[in-house]
Steps between C-alpha positions, in 0.01 A plus 500: 500500500630427849421729790870583546557609140206739476484850645262548791256790510509753782180351644643148501820628659300686762309187594820297532666772709202492734538123529870538583429774754276272707815364665702821446741589221778750430474733201823371346369143522192605307719649226720189487201268485323680216800629301467217242132571429463876549686829469598702808242760400224238491608362838493851652150553358391164638630593847306829485189309393546240775518777761137579422409144607685479831873489421684722747859558603642444846761770564670318790591207273652709220834357386783696337553234230152350464305823533145536626335211678141439389226314677134446422225656709278193492187682621521764225587234243201283597262797480626594152563150362195505272611834355843358420359198319263727306796710385693201363494467122226284358546223248356541152215262584414702814494824303276345234263361764476835681442685174225256402335538842520880470331499158223267623447722806480813287246341268293382797513851644365642173219242488398577860499877440303462175249255647444717807436799279244311292321379816491855640367639170231233480402547864490877458271488198277240668466719810420809289229311309349356817470839666799490736669802348736575794645152497500492118702819471738372770560177312548689173755724675680190621491364145664820371777453757531138394530600136777743592681231696464250218630750240799584721579134564468415131734781394760397760464133405568580132848618598570171676351253253 
């Protein structure tokens, strides 16, 4: 499918409007440019979205026929550029990769919490048997907190996996 024949998303439109606004653009020109690939409603939404990333109007350059004149605030755009790219839709492969990384991270988190709890339990019992009761009870208290954390993480992870 060619780029011209498919409809653009609001995020893609927003990014292209920001590119156009680097040299300045009139509102009517934006509508004319994107009319084949987006509805007027989508273009309006894209303009609103682009305003969050540095698109601003210049009142002195408003034209009766062409409407509002937009320009890009390059400093604001540069500071928020990473946010804009993070908000763009991901491909199917990117979504699958991120989901896989999330599942691996969750499993690693559960292993760390469980292992830490076992170490604290073992250390606590060892300290109690060797006569260091203060430290032993402290480690056992930490182990109880670890067990609680592990149970909470496991119950939340079940919902995701």
